[in-house]
C-alpha positions in Angstrom: 13.1 9.6 33.0 10.0 8.0 31.2 6.9 10.2 31.6 4.4 8.8 33.6 2.0 8.4 29.9 5.5 7.3 28.0 4.9 3.7 26.1 8.1 2.0 25.5 7.9 0.8 21.8 10.5 -2.2 20.8 9.5 -4.1 17.2 10.5 -7.5 16.0 10.3 -7.8 12.7 9.7 -11.3 11.6 10.3 -12.7 7.9 7.0 -14.7 7.1 4.5 -13.8 9.8 2.2 -16.6 7.5 3.9 -19.5 8.9 4.5 -18.6 12.2 3.5 -18.7 15.5 3.1 -16.5 18.5 1.9 -16.1 21.9 0.8 -12.6 22.9 1.7 -11.3 26.3 2.4 -8.0 28.8 4.3 -7.1 32.4 4.1 -5.1 34.6 6.9 -3.4 36.4 6.7 -5.8 38.6 7.6 -7.8 36.2 4.1 -9.8 36.4 3.3 -11.3 33.0 -0.2 -11.1 32.3 -2.3 -12.3 29.1 -3.6 -9.7 26.7 -2.8 -7.5 23.3 -1.5 -6.0 21.5 1.6 -6.0 23.7 4.8 -8.6 22.6 4.8 -11.0 20.9 7.4 -13.7 22.3 9.8 -15.3 20.0 12.0 -18.2 20.0 14.9 -16.2 19.1 14.5 -14.3 22.2 13.6 -16.0 26.4 11.0 -12.8 28.4 13.9 -11.9 30.6 15.6 -11.3 27.4 13.8 -9.1 26.6 12.3 -7.4 29.8 15.6 -7.0 31.3 16.7 -5.2 26.7 13.8 -2.9 28.2 14.8 -1.8 32.1 18.8 -1.5 31.4 18.8 1.4 29.6 15.9 3.3 30.6 14.9 2.5 33.8 11.0 2.4 35.4 9.8 5.7 36.7 6.4 4.9 37.0 3.4 2.4 38.3 2.4 2.3 34.5 2.5 -0.7 32.2 5.5 -0.2 30.3 4.6 -2.0 27.3 6.3 -4.3 24.3 5.1 -3.8 20.9 6.5 -6.0 19.2 4.4 -7.3 15.4 4.5 -9.8 13.6 5.6 -9.6 10.3 6.1 -6.0 9.5 6.2 -3.0 12.4 3.5 -0.8 13.9 3.4 3.2 13.6 1.2 4.5 16.5 1.5 7.4 18.7 2.1 5.7 21.7 0.8 8.4 24.2 -2.2 9.0 22.2 -3.0 5.5 21.7 -2.9 4.7 25.7 -6.4 7.8 25.1 -7.9 6.1 22.0 -6.4 3.2 19.2 -6.6 5.5 15.8 -9.3 3.9 13.9 -7.0 3.9 10.1 -5.3 1.7 9.0 -2.6 2.7 6.9 -0.4 -1.1 5.0 2.9 0.6 3.7 4.5 -1.4 1.1 7.8 -2.2 -0.5 9.4 -2.3 -3.7 11.8 -5.5 -5.2 14.3 -6.5 -3.3 12.9 -4.1 -0.4 11.9 -3.9 3.1 9.9 -2.5 5.2 13.1 -0.3 5.9 12.2 1.1 3.4 8.9 3.5 4.1 11.4 4.5 7.8 10.9 7.4 7.2 6.9 7.7 5.6 5.3 5.8 7.9 7.1 8.2 11.1 5.8 11.0 9.0 2.3 10.3 8.8 1.6 9.8 12.2 3.8 12.8 13.4 1.8 14.6 11.5 -1.7 12.4 12.0 -1.0 11.3 15.4 -4.2 10.7 16.5 -5.5 9.3 13.1 -3.7 6.8 11.4 -1.7 3.1 12.5 0.9 2.8 10.3 2.0 -1.0 9.9 4.8 -1.8 7.1 4.8 -4.8 5.7 7.5 -7.4 5.8 5.9 -10.6 4.1 7.9 -9.4 1.0 12.1 -8.7 1.0 14.6 -9.1 -0.1 14.6 -12.3 -2.8 10.8 -13.1 -1.5 9.8 -10.2 -4.2 11.0 -12.8 -7.2 8.2 -15.1 -6.3 5.8 -13.3 -8.9 3.2 -10.3 -8.2 0.4 -13.2 -7.4 2.6 -15.5 -4.4 3.3 -12.0 -2.8 -0.3 -10.6 -3.1 -2.0 -13.7 -1.4 1.4 -13.3 1.4 0.5 -9.8 1.9 -3.2 -10.3 1.9 -2.6 -12.8 4.8 -0.7 -10.7 6.3 -3.3 -8.0 6.4 -5.5 -9.8 7.9 -3.0 -11.2 10.4 -2.5 -7.1 11.3 -6.5 -6.3 11.3 -7.2 -8.8 14.2 -4.3 -7.8 16.0 -6.1 -4.2 15.8 -10.5 -4.5 16.5 -10.5 -1.1 16.8 -9.7 0.2 13.6 -12.6 0.9 10.6 -10.5 2.4 8.0 -7.7 1.2 5.5 -5.1 2.7 3.0 -2.6 1.1 1.2 0.8 3.0 -0.2 2.9 1.1 -1.8 5.8 1.6 -3.8 7.0 0.5 -7.5 6.3 -3.2 -7.8 4.5 -3.2 -4.4 1.3 -1.6 -6.1 1.0 -4.7 -8.0 1.4 -6.4 -5.7 -0.9 -4.5 -3.0 -3.6 -4.7 -6.3 -3.7 -8.1 -6.1 -4.7 -8.2 -2.7 -6.7 -6.2 -2.6 -8.8 -8.4 -5.1 -8.4 -10.6 -2.7 -9.7 -9.1 0.6 -12.3 -6.9 -1.4 -16.3 -8.3 0.2 -19.3 -6.9 -1.4 -21.2 -7.8 1.5 -24.5 -6.7 2.4 -26.7 -5.9 5.3 -30.4 -4.4 6.5 -30.8 -0.4 7.4 -34.0 1.0 8.2 -35.5 3.0 5.9 -38.9 5.0 6.3 -39.7 6.4 10.3 -40.6 4.5 13.4 -43.7 5.4 13.6 -44.8 3.3 10.1 -42.6 1.2 10.5 -42.9 0.0 13.8 -45.9 -2.2 14.6 -47.6 -2.3 18.2 -48.8 -6.0 17.4 -45.9 -7.7 16.8 -43.3 -5.2 18.7 -41.3 -5.9 15.4 -40.3 -3.8 12.7 -42.4 -4.3 9.5 -40.1 -5.7 6.4 -41.4 -3.3 3.8 -38.9 -0.5 6.0 -35.7 -2.6 5.6 -33.3 -2.6 3.0 -30.8 -4.6 2.0 -27.9 -2.6 0.7 -24.2 -3.8 -0.7 -21.0 -2.3 1.5 -17.5 -2.8 -0.2 -15.3 -3.5 2.6 -11.1 -4.3 2.1 -10.4 -7.2 4.9 -14.0 -6.1 6.5 -13.0 -2.1 7.0 -14.0 0.5 4.5 -11.3 1.2 1.7 -10.1 5.4 2.3 -7.0 5.8 0.3 -5.2 3.8 -3.1 -1.4 5.4 -3.3 1.5 3.8 -5.3 4.7 6.0 -6.0 6.4 4.8 -8.8 4.5 1.7 -9.8 4.9 -0.1 -13.2 1.0 -0.8 -13.4 1.3 -1.3 -16.8 4.5 -3.9 -16.4 8.2 -2.7 -18.0 7.6 -4.4 -21.4 7.3 -1.8 -24.2 9.4 1.0 -25.4 11.4 2.8 -22.4 8.9 1.1 -20.6 12.6 0.5 -18.6 14.2 3.7 -18.4 17.8 2.1 -18.4 17.9 -0.3 -21.6 18.0 4.0 -23.3 14.8 3.3 -25.0 16.7 0.6 -27.7 14.8 -1.8 -29.0 17.1 -4.8 -29.0 17.9 -4.1 -25.6 13.5 -3.9 -24.7 13.6 -7.4 -26.6 16.0 -9.2 -24.8 15.3 -8.0 -21.4 11.6 -9.3 -22.2 13.1 -12.7 -22.9 15.5 -13.0 -20.3 14.0 -11.1 -17.4 12.9 -14.8 -15.8 16.7 -15.0 -15.3 17.1 -11.7 -13.1 13.6 -10.9 -11.3 12.3 -14.7 -11.4 8.7 -15.0 -11.6 8.5 -11.1 -10.7 10.0 -10.5 -14.0 7.4 -12.5 -16.3 4.8 -10.3 -14.8 6.7 -7.2 -15.5 7.4 -8.0 -19.0 3.4 -9.9 -19.8 6.1 -13.0 -20.4 4.0 -15.1 -18.0 0.8 -17.7 -19.6 -0.3 -20.0 -17.3 -2.1 -22.7 -18.4 -2.8 -20.8 -21.8 -4.1 -17.4 -19.4 -3.8 -13.9 -20.8 -0.8 -12.3 -19.0 -1.5 -12.0 -15.1 -1.4 -8.0 -15.1 -3.5 -7.7 -18.1 -6.1 -10.1 -16.5 -5.7 -7.6 -12.8 -7.7 -5.1 -15.2 -11.0 -6.7 -14.6 -12.9 -9.4 -12.1 -12.5 -12.7 -11.8 -15.0 -15.2 -10.2 -12.9 -15.4 -7.0 -10.7 -12.3 -7.5 -12.1 -8.9 -7.6 -9.2 -6.5 -9.3 -10.9 -3.5 -10.7 -14.0 -3.8 -8.3 -11.4 -3.5 -4.5 -9.5 -0.5 -6.9 -13.2 1.0 -7.7 -14.0 0.9 -3.4 -11.5 2.9 -2.7 -12.5 6.5 -1.8 -9.6 8.1 -4.1 -6.8 6.3 -5.6 -3.6 8.1 -6.2 -0.4 7.2 -9.0 2.7 9.5 -8.2 4.9 9.0 -11.2 8.6 10.3 -11.8 8.3 12.3 -15.3 11.7 12.0 -15.5 15.6 10.4 -14.3 13.8 7.6 -12.5 15.9 4.3 -14.5 13.6 0.9 -13.1 10.3 2.7 -13.9 8.9 4.9 -17.0 6.1 7.8 -17.1 3.9 5.6 -19.1 3.0 3.1 -17.2 3.2 5.0 -13.6 0.9 7.0 -14.5 -1.3 4.7 -15.9 -1.3 6.9 -19.3 -0.4 6.7 -22.8 2.2 9.0 -25.0 0.3 11.8 -26.2 -1.9 12.1 -22.9 1.5 13.1 -20.8 1.8 16.7 -19.9 4.0 18.9 -21.9 7.2 20.6 -20.8 4.9 24.2 -21.5 2.2 23.3 -18.8 4.4 21.6 -16.4 4.5 24.4 -13.4 6.3 24.2 -9.9 4.5 24.5 -6.1 6.3 26.4 -3.8 5.2 24.3 -0.9 5.9 21.0 -2.8 9.1 22.0 -5.3 9.7 18.7 -6.9 5.8 18.4 -7.8 5.0 19.4 -11.2 1.8 18.7 -12.3 -1.8 17.2 -10.5 -4.1 15.7 -12.4 -7.0 15.6 -10.5 -9.6 12.9 -10.7 -11.0 12.4 -14.2 -14.2 10.0 -14.4 -15.1 10.6 -18.2 -14.5 6.8 -20.5 -11.7 6.3 -22.3 -13.1 3.2 -23.8 -14.1 5.5 -27.4 -10.1 7.1 -27.0 -8.1 5.5 -30.3 -5.7 3.2 -29.9 -1.3 4.1 -30.3 -1.1 4.1 -34.5 2.1 2.3 -33.4 1.8 -1.4 -33.7 2.7 -5.1 -32.3 1.3 -7.1 -29.8 2.6 -4.5 -26.8 1.1 -1.8 -28.0 -1.9 -3.9 -27.9 -1.9 -4.8 -24.2 -0.4 -1.6 -22.9 -3.5 0.4 -24.6 -5.9 -2.7 -22.6 -4.4 -2.8 -19.1 -5.2 1.5 -19.8 -8.9 1.1 -21.1 -9.3 -1.6 -17.5 -7.7 0.8 -15.3 -8.8 3.5 -15.9 -13.1 2.4 -15.8 -11.9 3.8 -12.2 -11.1 7.7 -11.8 -7.7 8.5 -11.3 -5.4 11.2 -9.5 -1.7 11.4 -11.1 0.9 13.4 -9.5 4.3 13.9 -11.3 7.0 14.3 -9.9 11.1 15.7 -10.6 14.1 15.8 -9.1 15.7 16.9 -12.3 17.5 20.2 -10.1 18.2 18.0 -7.3 22.0 16.1 -7.1 19.7 13.2 -6.4 17.6 13.0 -9.8 19.5 10.0 -10.4 18.2 8.1 -8.1 14.6 8.5 -8.4 13.4 5.8 -8.1 14.4 5.5 -4.5 14.3 9.4 -3.8 10.2 9.5 -4.8 9.6 7.7 -1.6 12.9 8.6 0.9 14.3 5.4 0.7 17.2 7.0 2.5 17.3 9.9 4.5 20.4 10.9 4.1 20.0 9.0 0.2 16.9 10.1 -0.9 15.8 13.5 1.2 14.5 15.6 -1.5 11.5 13.0 -1.8 10.3 14.7 1.8 7.9 17.3 -0.2 6.9 14.5 -1.6 5.8 12.6 0.9 4.7 15.7 2.7 1.9 16.0 -0.3 0.6 12.7 0.0 0.3 13.6 3.3 -1.0 16.3 3.3 -4.1 15.6 1.0 -4.3 11.9 3.0 -8.4 10.7 3.3 -8.9 10.1 6.9 
C-alpha cells in the first residue's frame, strides 16, 4: 500500500534529448490530466493510457494525493520523493559517464547521494553521450552535455547550485561543457548604510552606494564541486598513460597512430592527434580560455576540484594523467597509508595553491612530455584535491577502472567506500 506522502517515480530515458520535444502533463488518482512541471514527458512510443495503466496495475491507488510519473528527457533525475513534496532540493548534481558507458554506470552512486543527502540534492545522470556516441569527440560530446544541463536546469528552476561528478572520458567532456556554460555576469550590490545612501529628495539610492560585482556562474547556478574519477586529464598519450599497453614504446606509438580507428574522434583527442584547422590538440586548448570557451575560468569558479585516481591496476587510465601529476610527484609507497573507514583510499592530498610554473620540466625528451607538461601547468593554475585509490588487496582489482565508481554493484562493490568518501566530503 502506498503511504499518504508517497510519490511513484517512473523514469523513461530518451537517447538524444537535444533533438526531442515533449509535452508535460500530470494526472491525479481519478485520471484527470493537467499541465504542470515536472510530471512526465509523454514519449511518442508510449500512450498516456498505457503509462497510467502501468503505474496503477502494480501499486493500486490508495490515497487522495496525486500520483506522479517522473520521466526525464535524456537521463534520469534522482531525488527523495517524500522530501520533494515539502521542499525542492537546491543543489543539482550532474553525473557523466565515460567511454562506451551510459547513465546506468552511476546508478549506485546516485542512489547513495540521494539516500545520504535526501533534502539537499537532485542527481541527474546524463544520457546524451552513451554507447557509440562517446566516439564523437570531446567537443561534440561537451556541446551535447551543455545543452542537456541547460534543459535540466530549466526543468528545476528552484535549484541554485550545481556540481559535476564524472568518470573517465566523462571528466574531459564535463570540463568542455562547463567552459561552454560559464558566465561571469555582473550585478549591482548596495554598499554603505541606508542612512548614508538614501536620498530623501529623490527617494533613490545614490549611485555612489552601488557597486558592480562579478559573479561566476555555471548554467546560471553557483558552481560547487567538480569531481572526476579516473579521468585522463593529460590524455592517453605517453609512457604508461594507457597501462593496458604495458609501457612498451612500440605499442604506445602504434596506439597513437590507430586510436581513431577504435574510438573515432575521441581517440584522436585522447592521444593528442587532432589538429583541426591547424589548431593545437583540443586537450591542450582546454587548459586555457578562448574567446567563447572559458575552460579554466569555469574550473576556477568551482569551490573545489577533486581528482580520484587509481594508483594501480587501472588498465585504461594511468595514475599520472588521472591525478594531474608529474612522475616524481606521485606519492611513494612508503607514504601511502590506509583508512579504516575508507579502506581503498590510500592517499589524500589537499588543495595545493602554490604555483607550478617554475618547476622544471622532465628531462625525458620528446613532444609528448612537452605537451604533458603544458597541460599540467595549465590545469594546476587552480588548486586540486587528489585522492589516490588502490584495490590491490581486492579481488576486483583487475577491473579497477570500473570499480572506482561502482559501475555494476555485484562486480564492483569494493568501490563503495570511494563513493562514500566522495559523498562525505561533498560541499553543499
